[in-house]
All heavy atoms as an XYZ file, in Angstrom:
952
protein
N     185.615    110.779    103.617
C     186.341    110.117    102.524
C     187.379    109.190    103.260
O     188.159    109.636    104.159
C     187.025    111.129    101.645
C     187.680    110.468    100.472
S     188.508    111.712     99.381
C     187.198    112.199     98.353
N     187.572    107.995    102.885
C     188.482    107.103    103.456
C     188.003    105.693    103.296
O     188.427    104.952    102.359
N     187.086    105.340    104.110
C     186.476    103.915    104.034
C     185.664    103.724    102.730
O     185.600    102.627    102.261
C     185.536    103.735    105.236
C     186.284    103.761    106.568
C     185.332    103.273    107.641
N     185.839    103.698    108.971
C     186.807    103.146    109.604
N     187.440    102.188    109.129
N     187.156    103.494    110.835
N     185.245    104.870    102.137
C     184.414    104.756    101.006
C     185.303    104.576     99.697
O     184.768    104.399     98.525
C     183.400    105.803    100.858
C     184.076    107.235    100.857
O     185.210    107.333    101.383
O     183.522    108.239    100.315
N     186.541    104.678     99.806
C     187.453    104.594     98.665
C     187.772    103.106     98.347
O     188.343    102.410     99.171
C     188.760    105.409     98.866
C     188.464    106.840     99.027
C     189.820    105.133     97.758
C     189.643    107.733     99.253
N     187.315    102.733     97.175
C     187.487    101.337     96.789
C     188.753    101.205     95.939
O     189.318    100.109     95.881
C     186.266    100.772     96.108
C     185.025    100.935     96.909
S     185.207    100.391     98.575
C     184.575     98.671     98.437
N     189.106    102.202     95.184
C     190.303    102.033     94.368
C     191.040    103.460     94.349
O     190.410    104.452     94.062
C     189.787    101.788     92.941
C     191.069    101.555     91.959
O     192.044    100.991     92.446
O     190.938    101.986     90.844
N     192.269    103.389     94.771
C     193.061    104.534     94.710
C     193.664    104.636     93.346
O     194.414    103.790     92.890
C     194.140    104.460     95.759
C     195.129    105.648     95.887
S     194.281    107.188     96.262
C     193.790    106.835     97.850
N     193.392    105.755     92.604
C     193.968    106.083     91.413
C     194.318    107.577     91.337
O     194.208    108.225     92.388
C     192.979    105.681     90.283
C     191.593    106.329     90.398
O     191.592    107.524     90.751
N     190.522    105.590     90.198
N     194.760    107.972     90.221
C     195.176    109.443     90.132
C     194.055    110.356     90.561
O     194.248    111.387     91.237
C     195.677    109.756     88.783
C     196.988    109.150     88.407
C     197.385    109.403     86.992
C     198.733    108.652     86.592
N     199.177    108.959     85.309
N     192.856    110.078     90.070
C     191.782    111.040     90.404
C     191.404    110.985     91.875
O     191.153    112.055     92.422
C     190.505    110.668     89.599
C     190.607    110.876     88.076
O     191.373    111.798     87.794
O     189.924    110.188     87.287
N     191.406    109.783     92.436
C     191.172    109.660     93.873
C     192.299    110.288     94.641
O     191.945    110.989     95.735
C     191.079    108.097     94.266
O     190.165    107.515     93.373
C     190.538    108.007     95.682
N     193.484    110.194     94.290
C     194.572    110.837     94.972
C     194.383    112.376     94.978
O     194.461    112.914     96.060
C     195.919    110.526     94.201
C     197.102    111.235     94.763
C     197.801    110.751     95.786
C     197.487    112.523     94.211
C     198.908    111.512     96.326
C     198.585    113.202     94.711
C     199.319    112.681     95.750
N     194.058    112.949     93.819
C     193.916    114.449     93.729
C     192.645    114.818     94.516
O     192.630    115.912     95.117
C     193.917    114.915     92.355
C     195.291    114.883     91.748
C     195.774    114.080     90.736
C     196.451    115.653     92.219
N     197.078    114.312     90.459
C     197.577    115.226     91.394
C     196.684    116.585     93.149
C     198.813    115.821     91.466
C     197.919    117.129     93.362
C     199.001    116.788     92.515
N     191.655    113.969     94.574
C     190.468    114.294     95.392
C     190.847    114.443     96.814
O     190.312    115.282     97.540
C     189.307    113.321     95.145
C     188.576    113.580     93.866
C     187.550    112.516     93.636
C     186.897    112.637     92.235
N     185.988    111.546     91.884
N     191.660    113.458     97.321
C     192.086    113.454     98.716
C     192.910    114.753     99.038
O     192.767    115.372    100.024
C     192.861    112.230     99.037
C     192.091    111.002     99.429
C     193.039    109.780     99.453
C     191.466    111.171    100.819
N     193.794    115.142     98.027
C     194.587    116.276     98.190
C     193.655    117.528     98.271
O     193.848    118.426     99.198
C     195.691    116.419     97.133
C     196.719    115.264     97.247
C     196.360    117.752     97.227
C     197.526    115.053     98.438
N     192.736    117.658     97.360
C     191.856    118.802     97.408
C     190.984    118.837     98.713
O     190.846    119.895     99.270
C     190.891    118.726     96.191
C     191.594    118.971     94.867
C     192.164    120.535     94.918
O     191.633    121.431     95.490
O     193.272    120.685     94.226
N     190.535    117.624     99.145
C     189.812    117.553    100.445
C     190.631    118.039    101.621
O     190.178    118.844    102.471
N     191.926    117.626    101.603
C     192.794    118.076    102.688
C     193.008    119.646    102.621
O     192.986    120.339    103.581
C     194.137    117.387    102.557
N     193.179    120.093    101.451
C     193.442    121.534    101.264
C     192.154    122.294    101.729
O     192.266    123.343    102.304
C     193.751    121.833     99.792
C     194.167    123.156     99.388
C     194.519    123.301     97.994
C     194.827    124.758     97.659
N     195.073    124.924     96.197
N     191.008    121.830    101.337
C     189.754    122.512    101.784
C     189.612    122.502    103.312
O     189.211    123.533    103.855
C     188.523    121.793    101.104
C     188.368    122.082     99.634
C     187.303    121.306     99.033
O     186.445    120.688     99.738
O     187.277    121.158     97.839
N     189.945    121.355    103.901
C     189.742    121.254    105.344
C     190.905    121.918    106.142
O     190.554    122.438    107.232
C     189.708    119.725    105.697
C     188.627    119.055    105.334
C     187.229    119.492    105.902
O     187.182    119.702    107.081
N     186.256    119.741    105.040
N     192.030    122.032    105.603
C     193.173    122.457    106.404
C     193.877    123.725    105.923
O     194.785    124.278    106.646
C     194.265    121.306    106.353
S     193.640    119.701    106.835
N     193.426    124.284    104.834
C     194.052    125.493    104.293
C     195.472    125.305    104.003
O     195.925    124.286    103.397
N     196.259    126.217    104.582
C     197.813    126.182    104.251
C     198.602    125.475    105.337
O     199.817    125.438    105.318
C     198.311    127.631    104.082
C     197.656    128.241    102.791
C     197.949    129.729    102.736
N     199.358    130.039    102.922
C     200.214    130.213    102.014
N     199.900    130.091    100.755
N     201.441    130.584    102.266
N     197.890    124.888    106.359
C     198.545    124.302    107.518
C     199.004    122.875    107.102
O     198.142    121.912    107.107
C     197.572    124.208    108.676
C     198.201    123.764    109.968
O     199.202    122.982    109.881
O     197.765    124.137    110.997
N     200.206    122.816    106.742
C     200.752    121.465    106.236
C     200.781    120.392    107.300
O     200.451    119.210    106.995
C     202.164    121.687    105.680
C     202.255    122.456    104.370
S     201.449    121.627    102.992
C     202.578    120.339    102.746
N     201.024    120.724    108.567
C     201.005    119.644    109.610
C     199.533    119.181    109.788
O     199.323    118.039    109.976
C     201.548    120.303    110.925
N     198.580    120.086    109.803
C     197.246    119.674    109.916
C     196.751    118.850    108.734
O     196.078    117.833    108.833
C     196.311    120.849    110.099
C     194.857    120.497    110.399
C     194.526    119.537    111.211
C     193.886    121.305    109.730
C     193.139    119.244    111.453
C     192.547    121.061    110.013
C     192.196    120.014    110.808
N     197.212    119.233    107.562
C     196.936    118.475    106.372
C     197.483    117.022    106.347
O     196.800    116.081    106.019
C     197.440    119.196    105.077
C     197.074    118.588    103.812
S     197.788    119.377    102.291
C     196.662    120.706    102.143
N     198.657    116.895    106.911
C     199.315    115.635    107.050
C     198.442    114.750    107.939
O     198.149    113.468    107.684
C     200.768    115.691    107.468
N     198.022    115.273    109.121
C     197.167    114.524    110.082
C     195.799    114.230    109.431
O     195.338    113.053    109.692
C     197.068    115.353    111.346
C     198.374    115.407    112.157
C     198.061    115.988    113.616
N     197.446    117.241    113.583
C     198.112    118.486    113.507
N     199.425    118.470    113.412
N     197.431    119.628    113.464
N     195.284    115.135    108.747
C     193.969    114.961    108.048
C     194.121    113.823    107.102
O     193.238    112.832    107.089
C     193.561    116.179    107.363
C     192.091    116.123    106.893
C     190.939    116.459    107.466
C     191.667    115.636    105.563
N     189.850    116.276    106.789
C     190.305    115.757    105.555
C     192.384    115.224    104.455
C     189.498    115.466    104.463
C     191.635    114.865    103.333
C     190.211    114.957    103.363
N     195.099    113.811    106.305
C     195.299    112.695    105.298
C     195.576    111.412    105.983
O     195.083    110.331    105.565
C     196.515    113.070    104.352
C     196.166    114.109    103.301
C     197.465    114.530    102.574
C     195.153    113.431    102.275
N     196.379    111.439    107.050
C     196.674    110.211    107.801
C     195.391    109.554    108.304
O     195.134    108.330    108.240
C     197.530    110.517    108.972
C     197.923    109.307    109.740
C     198.839    109.616    110.982
O     199.020    110.712    111.352
O     199.311    108.636    111.578
N     194.452    110.408    108.786
C     193.163    109.878    109.271
C     192.399    109.174    108.230
O     191.733    108.212    108.467
N     192.389    109.809    107.027
C     191.682    109.121    105.798
C     192.431    107.896    105.394
O     191.741    106.896    105.150
C     191.612    110.160    104.655
C     190.870    111.379    104.876
C     189.592    111.191    105.615
N     188.933    112.407    106.156
C     189.260    113.007    107.280
N     190.195    112.551    108.018
N     188.513    113.927    107.829
N     193.682    107.926    105.414
C     194.396    106.650    105.002
C     194.242    105.541    105.968
O     194.207    104.357    105.542
C     195.893    107.014    104.810
C     196.235    107.933    103.652
C     197.719    108.415    103.749
C     195.930    107.389    102.310
N     194.156    105.897    107.239
C     193.959    104.797    108.275
C     192.624    104.040    108.090
O     192.448    102.952    108.469
C     194.065    105.405    109.609
C     195.453    105.735    110.141
C     195.459    106.527    111.475
C     196.343    104.499    110.274
N     191.724    104.686    107.322
C     190.414    104.042    107.141
C     190.344    103.271    105.841
O     189.333    102.703    105.516
N     191.451    103.230    105.149
C     191.510    102.506    103.837
C     192.183    101.057    103.998
O     192.824    100.790    105.008
C     192.363    103.297    102.938
C     191.763    104.578    102.438
S     192.795    105.357    101.244
C     192.172    107.044    101.306
N     191.892    100.317    103.065
C     192.522     99.010    102.932
C     194.074     99.280    102.750
O     194.454    100.194    102.043
C     192.014     98.118    101.829
C     190.534     97.834    102.125
C     190.428     96.885    103.347
O     191.217     96.005    103.493
N     189.403     97.208    104.175
N     194.952     98.429    103.205
C     196.440     98.546    103.003
C     196.794     98.692    101.546
O     197.687     99.446    101.182
C     196.961     97.263    103.487
C     196.019     96.745    104.591
C     194.686     97.238    103.995
N     196.119     97.978    100.616
C     196.466     98.170     99.154
C     196.269     99.540     98.647
O     196.998    100.116     97.844
C     195.650     97.136     98.366
C     195.868     95.726     98.707
C     194.971     95.295     99.862
O     193.886     95.825    100.127
O     195.364     94.351    100.579
N     195.163    100.191     99.168
C     194.843    101.548     98.762
C     195.783    102.503     99.287
O     196.219    103.534     98.614
C     193.426    101.953     99.201
C     192.349    100.986     98.637
C     192.569    100.628     97.131
O     192.832    101.566     96.303
N     192.244     99.373     96.858
N     196.246    102.304    100.573
C     197.316    103.167    101.162
C     198.639    103.072    100.396
O     199.212    104.106    100.039
C     197.526    102.806    102.634
C     198.652    103.610    103.231
C     196.213    102.976    103.430
N     198.877    101.859     99.958
C     200.236    101.643     99.136
C     200.149    102.385     97.876
O     201.064    103.049     97.398
C     200.506    100.221     98.977
C     201.010     99.515    100.201
C     201.155     97.952     99.956
C     202.363     99.990    100.684
N     198.865    102.356     97.237
C     198.715    103.090     95.932
C     198.816    104.576     96.184
O     199.309    105.283     95.312
C     197.389    102.703     95.349
C     197.386    101.355     94.804
C     195.966    101.007     94.162
C     195.893     99.591     93.654
N     194.670     99.324     93.004
N     198.324    105.106     97.286
C     198.402    106.521     97.606
C     199.898    106.875     97.696
O     200.329    107.864     97.126
C     197.603    106.888     98.878
C     197.821    108.302     99.234
C     196.864    109.287     98.826
C     198.846    108.744    100.033
C     196.986    110.565     99.112
C     198.913    110.083    100.436
C     198.023    111.095     99.897
N     200.605    106.073     98.465
C     202.002    106.390     98.659
C     202.759    106.349     97.310
O     203.684    107.121     97.114
C     202.653    105.375     99.686
C     204.109    105.617     99.850
C     204.581    106.661    100.591
C     205.066    104.811     99.272
C     205.909    106.930    100.865
C     206.415    104.993     99.485
C     206.802    106.055    100.308
O     208.171    106.275    100.402
N     202.448    105.350     96.497
C     203.114    105.261     95.206
C     202.848    106.440     94.319
O     203.720    106.954     93.694
C     202.628    103.997     94.471
N     201.534    107.011     94.383
C     201.221    108.196     93.624
C     201.951    109.350     94.166
O     202.486    110.134     93.398
C     199.680    108.378     93.678
N     201.924    109.486     95.469
C     202.642    110.620     96.075
C     204.171    110.601     95.749
O     204.738    111.644     95.327
C     202.517    110.576     97.637
C     203.189    111.718     98.390
C     202.747    113.042     98.117
C     203.119    111.354     99.874
N     204.766    109.474     95.827
C     206.197    109.327     95.457
C     206.415    109.646     94.023
O     207.385    110.270     93.607
C     206.696    107.922     95.758
O     206.611    107.630     97.126
N     205.539    109.143     93.058
C     205.667    109.419     91.679
C     205.583    110.864     91.430
O     206.325    111.447     90.587
N     204.563    111.539     92.010
C     204.489    112.947     91.835
C     205.646    113.784     92.405
O     206.086    114.764     91.727
C     203.104    113.566     92.361
C     201.890    113.105     91.545
C     200.823    112.387     92.056
C     201.784    113.459     90.209
C     199.747    112.035     91.405
C     200.721    113.151     89.451
C     199.678    112.405     89.988
O     198.597    111.951     89.198
N     206.193    113.403     93.508
C     207.365    114.057     94.033
C     208.501    113.857     93.082
O     209.282    114.752     92.825
C     207.778    113.425     95.354
C     207.061    114.031     96.536
C     207.689    113.496     97.738
C     206.879    113.543     99.001
N     207.517    113.004    100.157
N     208.676    112.613     92.460
C     209.818    112.426     91.584
C     209.585    113.273     90.299
O     210.585    113.768     89.754
C     209.898    110.896     91.300
C     211.094    110.522     90.471
C     212.442    111.013     91.067
O     212.601    110.949     92.327
O     213.346    111.334     90.347
N     208.384    113.279     89.778
C     208.099    114.049     88.563
C     208.427    115.584     88.778
O     208.781    116.209     87.734
C     206.697    113.917     88.152
N     208.369    116.033     89.984
C     208.702    117.398     90.307
C     210.098    117.647     90.553
O     210.564    118.753     90.975
C     207.788    117.915     91.410
N     210.971    116.655     90.522
C     212.425    116.721     90.759
C     212.977    117.377     89.482
O     213.720    116.623     88.735
C     212.951    115.412     91.209
C     214.385    115.569     91.628
O     214.935    116.618     91.804
N     215.001    114.415     91.921
N     212.783    118.597     89.165
C     213.223    119.208     88.055
C     214.073    120.449     88.338
O     213.719    121.202     89.280
C     212.074    119.576     87.151
C     211.211    118.488     86.700
C     209.903    118.961     86.045
C     210.203    119.541     84.669
N     209.116    119.766     83.864
N     215.033    120.725     87.465
C     215.874    121.891     87.653
C     215.161    123.125     87.799
O     215.281    123.973     88.660
C     216.878    122.005     86.519
C     217.823    123.164     86.727
C     218.848    123.144     87.578
C     217.653    124.322     85.870
C     219.747    124.198     87.697
C     218.477    125.297     86.046
C     219.549    125.345     86.979
O     220.297    126.399     87.057
N     214.206    123.466     86.947
C     213.369    124.701     86.962
C     212.602    124.871     88.260
O     212.477    125.943     88.698
N     212.100    123.778     88.766
C     211.419    123.849     90.004
C     212.252    124.058     91.239
O     211.950    124.706     92.183
C     210.488    122.553     90.275
C     209.234    122.505     89.414
C     208.551    121.200     89.551
C     208.291    123.655     89.775
N     213.550    123.511     91.163
C     214.508    123.728     92.167
C     214.860    125.282     92.147
O     214.956    125.879     93.253
C     215.761    122.954     91.960
C     216.586    122.815     93.273
C     217.009    123.795     94.027
C     217.096    121.645     93.762
N     217.733    123.419     95.070
C     217.949    122.009     94.950
C     217.057    120.341     93.470
C     218.583    121.165     95.803
C     217.706    119.409     94.277
C     218.503    119.812     95.396
N     214.995    125.804     91.033
C     215.272    127.256     90.919
C     214.112    128.011     91.542
O     214.419    128.925     92.279
C     215.528    127.650     89.476
O     216.589    126.895     88.942
C     215.874    129.115     89.313
N     212.906    127.646     91.249
C     211.719    128.344     91.767
C     211.790    128.243     93.281
O     211.415    129.220     94.002
C     210.461    127.746     91.254
N     212.124    127.005     93.793
C     212.139    126.815     95.284
C     213.202    127.759     95.883
O     212.930    128.284     97.006
C     212.451    125.418     95.569
N     214.332    127.847     95.258
C     215.392    128.760     95.797
C     214.875    130.170     95.844
O     215.057    130.906     96.847
C     216.624    128.624     94.904
C     217.601    129.763     95.328
C     217.312    127.336     95.077
N     214.158    130.583     94.776
C     213.706    131.955     94.781
C     212.535    132.228     95.775
O     212.519    133.258     96.456
C     213.168    132.396     93.381
C     214.246    132.431     92.341
C     213.556    132.560     90.921
C     215.293    133.510     92.609
N     211.757    131.241     95.912
C     210.605    131.359     96.912
C     211.098    131.298     98.369
O     210.673    132.088     99.212
C     209.548    130.336     96.699
C     208.817    130.515     95.315
C     208.537    130.233     97.799
C     207.946    129.364     94.829
N     212.070    130.417     98.608
C     212.596    130.255     99.989
C     213.445    131.476    100.345
O     213.687    131.741    101.550
C     213.365    128.978    100.073
C     212.543    127.762    100.027
C     211.799    127.609    101.287
C     211.527    126.082    101.592
N     210.827    125.900    102.792
N     214.101    132.033     99.394
C     214.927    133.326     99.556
C     216.264    133.016    100.263
O     217.222    133.727    100.059
C     214.169    134.404    100.307
C     213.042    134.947     99.496
C     212.336    136.084    100.235
O     212.637    136.357    101.360
O     211.496    136.653     99.623
N     216.351    132.006    101.145
C     217.524    131.787    101.868
C     218.176    130.446    101.533
O     218.890    129.852    102.295
C     217.365    131.828    103.421
C     216.333    130.960    103.956
O     215.598    130.301    103.119
O     216.251    130.736    105.113
N     217.924    129.960    100.327
C     218.484    128.743     99.833
C     217.617    127.569     99.915
O     216.488    127.591    100.502
N     218.013    126.462     99.245
C     217.136    125.212     99.193
C     218.048    124.044     99.200
O     218.519    123.646     98.205
C     216.245    125.291     97.987
S     214.987    124.085     97.959
N     218.216    123.412    100.331
C     218.923    122.228    100.474
C     218.154    121.000     99.900
O     217.037    121.216     99.431
C     219.281    121.888    101.910
O     218.076    121.617    102.603
N     218.786    119.905     99.803
C     218.036    118.652     99.258
C     216.775    118.429    100.149
O     215.788    118.240     99.512
C     218.942    117.384     99.392
C     220.163    117.516     98.428
O     220.106    118.322     97.484
O     221.038    116.657     98.513
N     216.991    118.454    101.405
C     215.755    118.202    102.352
C     214.701    119.276    102.030
O     213.525    119.003    102.085
C     216.139    118.191    103.784
C     216.929    116.981    104.143
O     216.797    115.913    103.462
O     217.458    116.902    105.210
N     215.089    120.448    101.929
C     214.123    121.592    101.710
C     213.398    121.385    100.379
O     212.292    121.784    100.202
C     214.796    122.922    101.796
C     215.078    123.346    103.170
C     215.792    124.714    103.238
N     215.131    125.476    104.201
C     215.244    126.749    104.361
N     216.100    127.387    103.502
N     214.687    127.446    105.324
N     214.144    120.865     99.405
C     213.507    120.676     98.105
C     212.506    119.519     98.121
O     211.430    119.567     97.529
C     214.580    120.476     97.006
C     214.021    120.437     95.624
C     213.255    121.484     95.116
C     214.242    119.361     94.744
C     212.654    121.462     93.831
C     213.702    119.302     93.468
C     212.885    120.407     93.050
N     212.726    118.522     98.980
C     211.804    117.488     99.174
C     210.584    118.102     99.784
O     209.383    117.810     99.383
C     212.432    116.359    100.012
C     213.426    115.605     99.270
C     211.198    115.427    100.491
C     214.234    114.630    100.100
N     210.732    118.926    100.860
C     209.653    119.568    101.445
C     208.795    120.462    100.512
O     207.583    120.577    100.505
C     210.122    120.486    102.655
C     210.608    119.684    103.769
O     210.394    118.493    103.891
O     211.298    120.353    104.621
N     209.580    121.122     99.645
C     208.978    122.001     98.621
C     208.066    121.244     97.642
O     207.007    121.639     97.339
C     210.064    122.816     97.793
C     209.529    123.583     96.692
C     209.015    124.892     96.905
C     209.518    123.089     95.427
C     208.527    125.608     95.915
C     209.086    123.865     94.351
C     208.549    125.124     94.603
N     208.593    120.075     97.183
C     207.797    119.261     96.266
C     206.528    118.704     96.919
O     205.477    118.643     96.309
C     208.717    118.137     95.703
C     209.743    118.649     94.769
C     210.618    117.608     94.170
N     211.476    117.029     95.110
C     212.089    115.947     95.077
N     211.875    115.058     94.131
N     212.917    115.551     96.101
N     206.616    118.392     98.234
C     205.481    117.887     98.974
C     204.515    119.090     99.006
O     203.246    118.935     98.925
C     205.887    117.451    100.390
O     206.821    116.354    100.273
C     204.643    116.953    101.166
N     205.013    120.297     99.425
C     204.112    121.474     99.456
C     203.474    121.715     98.078
O     202.269    122.040     97.970
C     204.996    122.720     99.787
C     204.257    123.981     99.616
C     203.348    124.605    100.513
C     204.304    124.807     98.515
N     202.918    125.734     99.962
C     203.463    125.942     98.689
C     205.020    124.741     97.258
C     203.311    127.021     97.753
C     204.796    125.808     96.379
C     203.978    126.859     96.607
N     204.210    121.532     96.964
C     203.700    121.748     95.614
C     202.525    120.740     95.328
O     201.484    121.201     94.879
C     204.762    121.604     94.581
C     204.455    121.687     93.207
C     203.742    123.183     92.902
C     205.594    121.550     92.267
N     202.590    119.507     95.761
C     201.524    118.523     95.598
C     200.344    119.025     96.419
O     199.168    118.917     96.003
C     202.020    117.143     95.924
C     203.106    116.709     94.932
C     200.925    116.207     95.994
C     203.876    115.417     95.356
N     200.665    119.473     97.597
C     199.557    119.928     98.493
C     198.747    121.071     97.955
O     197.595    121.355     98.457
C     200.078    120.216     99.945
N     199.376    121.834     97.009
C     198.613    122.901     96.465
C     197.415    122.504     95.493
O     196.638    123.304     95.135
C     199.584    123.811     95.676
C     200.680    124.390     96.555
C     200.178    124.969     97.903
O     199.343    125.902     97.892
N     200.515    124.291     99.005
N     197.418    121.171     95.101
C     196.421    120.675     94.200
C     196.865    120.422     92.873
O     197.916    120.855     92.451
N     196.104    119.748     92.098
C     196.431    119.193     90.844
C     196.740    120.356     89.791
O     197.717    120.366     89.073
C     195.393    118.335     90.199
C     195.759    117.697     88.853
C     194.626    116.804     88.385
C     195.007    116.162     87.043
N     193.931    115.291     86.627
N     195.827    121.343     89.803
C     195.924    122.490     88.880
C     197.244    123.260     89.072
O     197.959    123.449     88.075
C     194.779    123.380     88.952
C     194.696    124.457     87.966
C     193.456    125.398     88.137
O     192.358    124.814     88.275
O     193.635    126.616     88.201
N     197.616    123.608     90.217
C     198.892    124.354     90.512
C     200.080    123.461     90.243
O     201.056    123.934     89.677
C     198.838    124.922     91.996
C     197.780    126.040     92.064
C     200.219    125.466     92.313
C     197.544    126.561     93.480
N     199.908    122.237     90.743
C     201.067    121.276     90.514
C     201.423    121.106     88.987
O     202.486    121.223     88.591
C     200.762    119.919     91.163
C     201.762    118.775     90.813
C     202.841    118.646     91.605
C     201.554    117.923     89.817
C     203.835    117.739     91.281
C     202.385    116.919     89.425
C     203.603    116.786     90.213
O     204.494    115.772     89.939
N     200.349    120.796     88.206
C     200.605    120.587     86.807
C     201.083    121.809     86.086
O     201.979    121.790     85.199
C     199.264    120.092     86.141
C     198.875    118.678     86.555
S     200.056    117.475     86.176
C     199.265    115.972     86.709
N     200.517    122.951     86.488
C     200.984    124.253     85.875
C     202.479    124.523     86.193
O     203.239    124.927     85.359
C     200.133    125.421     86.394
N     202.850    124.184     87.418
C     204.256    124.320     87.787
C     205.275    123.394     87.075
O     206.319    123.840     86.773
C     204.423    124.123     89.300
N     204.781    122.209     86.846
C     205.597    121.234     85.990
C     205.875    121.849     84.579
O     206.943    121.742     83.990
C     204.974    119.851     85.909
C     204.987    118.989     87.170
C     204.418    117.650     86.767
C     206.381    118.900     87.812
N     204.756    122.414     84.073
C     204.786    123.017     82.737
C     205.655    124.235     82.730
O     206.431    124.491     81.812
C     203.420    123.311     82.205
C     203.316    123.835     80.818
C     203.648    122.772     79.788
O     203.396    121.565     79.984
O     204.063    123.119     78.733
N     205.418    125.133     83.710
C     206.110    126.336     83.817
C     206.334    126.827     85.249
O     205.412    127.327     85.916
C     205.297    127.507     83.117
C     205.882    128.858     83.134
O     207.098    129.024     83.539
N     205.189    129.900     82.798
N     207.486    126.644     85.847
C     207.801    126.910     87.245
C     207.409    128.472     87.595
O     207.068    128.710     88.728
C     209.230    126.679     87.421
C     209.569    125.644     86.375
C     208.684    125.955     85.168
N     207.393    129.255     86.606
C     207.102    130.733     86.912
C     205.682    130.902     87.252
O     205.278    131.938     87.851
C     207.469    131.597     85.705
C     208.939    131.762     85.407
O     209.695    131.488     86.364
O     209.287    132.183     84.350
N     204.794    129.902     86.968
C     203.440    129.884     87.363
C     203.243    129.996     88.852
O     202.137    130.312     89.378
C     202.634    128.757     86.806
O     203.023    127.515     87.437
N     204.274    129.630     89.653
C     204.226    129.697     91.069
C     204.272    131.078     91.778
O     204.061    131.237     92.868
C     205.336    128.762     91.762
C     205.185    127.278     91.399
C     206.416    126.503     91.928
C     203.916    126.769     92.078
N     204.649    132.024     90.884
C     204.627    133.418     91.396
C     203.272    133.821     91.937
O     202.287    133.688     91.326
C     205.055    134.314     90.247
N     203.316    134.132     93.185
C     202.051    134.573     93.854
C     201.224    133.483     94.502
O     200.207    133.772     94.964
N     201.710    132.231     94.440
C     200.936    131.113     94.953
C     200.940    131.222     96.475
O     199.994    130.937     97.142
C     201.375    129.793     94.481
C     200.847    128.569     95.305
C     201.037    129.631     92.955
N     202.058    131.581     97.054
C     202.184    131.674     98.460
C     203.439    131.025     99.012
O     204.042    130.217     98.214
N     203.814    131.315    100.158
C     205.059    130.726    100.782
C     204.916    129.315    101.086
O     203.867    128.913    101.721
C     205.464    131.597    102.015
C     206.872    131.248    102.422
O     207.668    130.840    101.598
O     207.103    131.586    103.566
N     205.860    128.393    100.777
C     205.799    127.050    101.137
C     205.861    126.917    102.652
O     206.346    127.788    103.342
C     207.028    126.415    100.538
C     207.451    127.326     99.489
C     207.004    128.742     99.897
N     205.533    125.776    103.070
C     205.665    125.346    104.579
C     207.093    125.478    104.897
O     207.940    125.165    104.299
C     205.135    123.893    104.758
C     205.965    122.863    104.013
C     205.065    123.554    106.140
N     207.281    126.106    106.172
C     208.641    126.138    106.705
C     209.278    124.716    106.762
O     208.571    123.748    107.161
C     208.422    126.678    108.047
C     207.133    127.374    108.075
C     206.301    126.569    107.110
N     210.528    124.597    106.452
C     211.144    123.304    106.544
C     211.561    122.957    107.936
O     211.612    123.831    108.812
C     212.398    123.300    105.688
O     213.418    124.263    106.230
N     211.765    121.674    108.209
C     212.136    121.153    109.533
C     213.555    121.688    110.029
O     213.815    121.485    111.121
C     211.971    119.647    109.653
C     212.688    119.022    108.569
N     214.086    118.726    108.619
C     212.331    118.458    107.384
C     214.490    118.142    107.551
N     213.438    117.843    106.742
N     214.268    122.142    109.061
C     215.684    122.457    109.506
C     215.796    124.001    109.938
O     216.905    124.465    110.043
C     216.703    122.148    108.390
C     216.456    122.846    107.117
O     215.401    123.527    106.978
O     217.230    122.559    106.233
N     214.699    124.697    110.153
C     214.742    126.082    110.511
C     214.760    126.130    111.984
O     214.211    125.446    112.747
C     213.578    126.878    109.949
C     213.714    127.393    108.629
C     212.694    128.349    108.291
N     213.054    128.781    106.960
C     212.164    129.593    106.234
N     210.963    129.865    106.766
N     212.418    129.936    104.997
């Protein structure tokens, strides 16, 4: 997947996320490298659309209830940077988990521990 993507839209975005999740499991660093490889094979316009979708989904998850969930999951607090990392982790879990968390942050119970933040 990469060169064969002609139009980046919401469905294509989530297919890329699911592909990364299938290939990389819970390894966020590997997932980022995997996605980077796919994005490098795309036209610049498609990469910009991917980035716009990612930014939009991160912003949509900038909600009080999700911040509270992040604090509970992290156990040792959640700074602004850690909450950005948390929202990226949430997107990386896939569309189903992401959408359920937007609807009800308690749905994240049992999903798993987010990627460690860079400030640890």
